[in-house]
VMD Tcl script that draws the C-alpha trace (Angstrom):
set ca {
  {29.69 76.51 32.69}
  {32.96 78.39 32.90}
  {34.83 75.93 35.08}
  {38.14 74.19 34.28}
  {37.09 71.17 36.35}
  {34.61 68.85 34.64}
  {33.26 67.28 37.83}
  {32.59 70.66 39.41}
  {30.71 71.66 36.26}
  {28.41 68.62 36.65}
  {27.52 69.31 40.28}
  {23.83 70.02 40.67}
  {22.96 69.38 37.01}
  {21.37 65.93 37.30}
  {19.01 64.77 40.08}
  {20.28 61.91 42.20}
  {23.86 62.23 40.95}
  {26.50 62.76 43.64}
  {30.04 63.97 43.00}
  {32.44 62.29 45.43}
  {35.77 64.06 45.94}
  {38.30 63.21 48.65}
  {41.79 64.70 49.10}
  {44.48 62.62 47.40}
  {41.99 60.46 45.48}
  {40.48 60.61 42.01}
  {37.00 62.18 42.19}
  {34.14 59.96 41.11}
  {30.41 60.03 40.36}
  {27.76 58.07 42.22}
  {24.62 57.59 40.14}
  {22.56 54.78 41.67}
  {23.67 54.79 45.29}
  {26.02 52.49 47.16}
  {26.28 48.83 46.24}
  {27.54 45.63 47.83}
  {29.48 44.23 44.86}
  {32.79 45.85 45.79}
  {32.18 49.00 43.78}
  {29.39 51.46 43.05}
  {31.12 53.39 40.28}
  {29.32 53.92 36.98}
  {30.72 52.86 33.63}
  {32.52 55.65 31.76}
  {32.22 55.66 27.97}
  {34.11 58.38 26.05}
  {33.42 58.55 22.32}
  {32.32 54.92 22.34}
  {35.37 53.61 24.20}
  {35.28 52.25 27.76}
  {37.33 54.54 29.99}
  {38.05 55.24 33.65}
  {36.99 57.77 36.28}
  {40.48 59.30 36.26}
  {40.43 59.88 32.49}
  {36.93 61.34 32.70}
  {37.84 63.71 35.56}
  {40.82 65.07 33.60}
  {39.01 65.79 30.34}
  {39.05 69.34 29.02}
  {35.47 70.67 29.43}
  {35.92 72.92 26.38}
  {36.40 69.86 24.14}
  {33.18 68.15 25.26}
  {29.99 68.27 23.21}
  {27.63 66.42 25.57}
  {27.64 64.43 28.81}
  {24.73 62.04 29.34}
  {24.07 60.04 32.51}
  {22.12 56.83 31.93}
  {20.33 55.25 34.87}
  {17.63 52.99 33.45}
  {17.63 49.34 32.41}
  {18.26 50.26 28.78}
  {21.89 51.04 29.61}
  {22.33 47.53 31.05}
  {20.89 46.09 27.83}
  {23.64 47.85 25.86}
  {26.65 47.56 28.18}
  {25.73 44.54 30.28}
  {26.55 44.05 33.96}
  {29.24 46.77 33.82}
  {26.40 49.31 33.70}
  {24.81 48.09 36.94}
  {25.53 51.44 38.61}
  {24.77 53.66 35.64}
  {26.67 54.92 32.61}
  {28.38 58.27 32.05}
  {28.35 58.80 28.30}
  {30.68 61.48 26.90}
  {30.79 62.80 23.35}
  {33.61 65.15 22.41}
  {33.31 67.83 19.75}
  {33.56 66.95 16.08}
  {34.27 69.08 13.03}
  {31.07 69.62 11.10}
  {31.07 72.87 9.19}
  {32.54 73.83 5.85}
  {35.79 75.75 5.89}
  {38.16 76.39 8.76}
  {37.38 77.70 12.23}
  {39.62 78.75 15.13}
  {38.26 79.06 18.68}
  {39.94 80.19 21.86}
  {38.53 79.93 25.37}
  {40.33 81.41 28.37}
  {39.52 81.73 32.04}
  {41.31 83.38 34.94}
  {39.65 83.14 38.33}
  {40.33 83.66 42.00}
  {39.19 81.64 44.99}
  {38.95 82.93 48.52}
  {38.38 81.19 51.82}
  {34.79 81.81 52.86}
  {35.59 81.26 56.53}
  {38.62 80.54 58.68}
  {38.90 79.76 62.39}
  {39.66 82.65 64.72}
  {42.30 81.59 67.22}
  {43.82 83.28 70.25}
  {47.53 83.83 70.68}
  {49.59 81.43 72.80}
  {49.83 84.18 75.44}
  {46.06 84.37 75.84}
  {45.69 80.59 75.68}
  {48.10 80.37 78.65}
  {46.24 83.14 80.54}
  {42.86 81.47 80.01}
  {44.30 78.06 80.97}
  {45.55 79.53 84.27}
  {42.14 81.11 84.91}
  {40.42 77.76 84.29}
  {42.70 76.03 86.79}
  {42.19 78.80 89.39}
  {38.40 78.64 88.94}
  {38.62 74.90 89.63}
  {40.59 75.56 92.81}
  {43.88 74.30 91.39}
  {47.33 75.84 91.00}
  {47.95 77.65 87.71}
  {50.30 75.46 85.63}
  {51.92 78.22 83.53}
  {54.23 80.79 85.14}
  {54.11 84.53 84.49}
  {57.67 84.34 83.13}
  {56.57 81.82 80.48}
  {53.59 83.99 79.54}
  {55.90 86.98 79.14}
  {58.17 84.97 76.83}
  {55.15 84.02 74.73}
  {54.17 87.68 74.60}
  {57.53 89.13 73.53}
  {58.52 86.23 71.23}
  {62.17 86.27 72.31}
  {62.35 82.43 72.43}
  {60.02 81.23 69.66}
  {61.41 77.65 69.68}
  {60.56 77.11 73.35}
  {57.55 79.45 73.62}
  {55.99 79.61 70.13}
  {53.09 81.72 69.01}
  {52.16 80.22 65.63}
  {48.86 80.55 63.79}
  {49.07 77.25 61.94}
  {46.03 77.95 59.76}
  {47.67 81.13 58.47}
  {50.98 79.33 58.02}
  {49.60 76.35 56.07}
  {46.77 77.87 54.02}
  {46.57 80.71 51.51}
  {43.78 83.26 51.82}
  {43.47 83.73 48.04}
  {44.44 81.38 45.21}
  {44.24 81.55 41.42}
  {43.04 79.13 38.77}
  {43.31 79.51 35.02}
  {42.54 77.51 31.89}
  {43.14 78.06 28.18}
  {41.93 76.04 25.20}
  {42.74 76.57 21.50}
  {40.75 74.53 18.99}
  {40.81 74.12 15.21}
  {37.84 72.63 13.39}
  {36.26 72.40 9.97}
  {35.56 70.11 7.06}
  {36.66 69.64 3.51}
  {34.64 67.48 1.19}
  {33.83 64.24 2.96}
  {36.35 64.78 5.77}
  {35.77 66.75 8.98}
  {38.15 67.37 11.87}
  {38.38 68.88 15.33}
  {41.62 69.42 17.23}
  {42.12 71.17 20.56}
  {45.01 71.88 22.91}
  {44.22 72.83 26.50}
  {46.05 73.85 29.65}
  {44.63 74.27 33.16}
  {46.30 75.40 36.37}
  {44.67 75.22 39.77}
  {46.37 76.57 42.90}
  {45.37 74.83 46.12}
  {44.63 76.57 49.40}
  {47.40 74.55 51.04}
  {50.65 76.46 50.51}
  {52.96 74.76 48.01}
  {50.26 72.60 46.40}
  {48.97 73.06 42.85}
  {47.89 71.04 39.82}
  {48.71 71.35 36.11}
  {46.73 69.64 33.37}
  {47.57 69.38 29.67}
  {45.00 68.09 27.16}
  {45.28 67.23 23.47}
  {42.18 66.08 21.63}
  {41.92 65.19 17.93}
  {38.84 63.85 16.14}
  {38.89 62.98 12.44}
  {35.91 61.68 10.47}
  {35.89 60.64 6.82}
  {32.97 59.36 4.72}
  {34.85 57.14 2.27}
  {31.80 55.44 0.79}
  {28.06 55.85 1.28}
  {28.24 52.72 3.41}
  {31.69 53.27 4.96}
  {32.63 55.97 7.48}
  {35.90 56.03 9.42}
  {36.37 57.92 12.66}
  {39.64 58.38 14.52}
  {39.88 59.79 18.05}
  {43.15 60.65 19.76}
  {43.22 61.91 23.34}
  {46.22 62.74 25.50}
  {46.10 63.99 29.08}
  {48.95 64.81 31.43}
  {48.11 65.63 35.03}
  {50.74 66.86 37.48}
  {50.24 67.53 41.17}
  {52.84 69.40 43.23}
}
mol new
graphics top color blue
foreach p $ca { graphics top sphere $p radius 0.5 }
foreach p [lrange $ca 0 end-1] q [lrange $ca 1 end] { graphics top cylinder $p $q radius 0.2 }
display resetview
């Protein structure tokens, strides 16, 4: 899926798996429902190493080979009690072909608000408030002079007419991601290296995120019975 966000790419792909995302918090995956042991988060395993939800959420999707979600008792037999709420197993890409290969993946997209509240001006809010009071047999609380000041905007500090939704949120935002990878093999050694960048503009004005990813996998078959694998991953996530 062409999506710079890994969790959004997983939505709807596995039955019973819920993506939980709240503003200001690291998104997470719920596999086996809510628990009563203080947490219901699954165990995250990236290339054989125990990791965290934050590291998983900030992986570059273009550097991932497979994502498997384990729910059965077999996962508990391998990982123990840590796998009580499932296991998210991630395998990143490895170099496997002879020679040298260069890949580039780029995405530029736009997001638009599907709906936004329609609000009346402060002038009409005052007019309708007066009508409501008059219909209830009470005295209108807002004078005609105040309504006129709201209408002409001559004293915006005292009689404002602000559409806060328009002021705080953008109608259209942009997101982009770029990944450059180098892979190949020579003799008994194979390698895969990728550098990625992702930018996501938020609907709230002045908010955006930048993500930088570096991924390097090296595998060498030194002896028929000895194979060495090295994985290096670096992620930098900035939120403005």
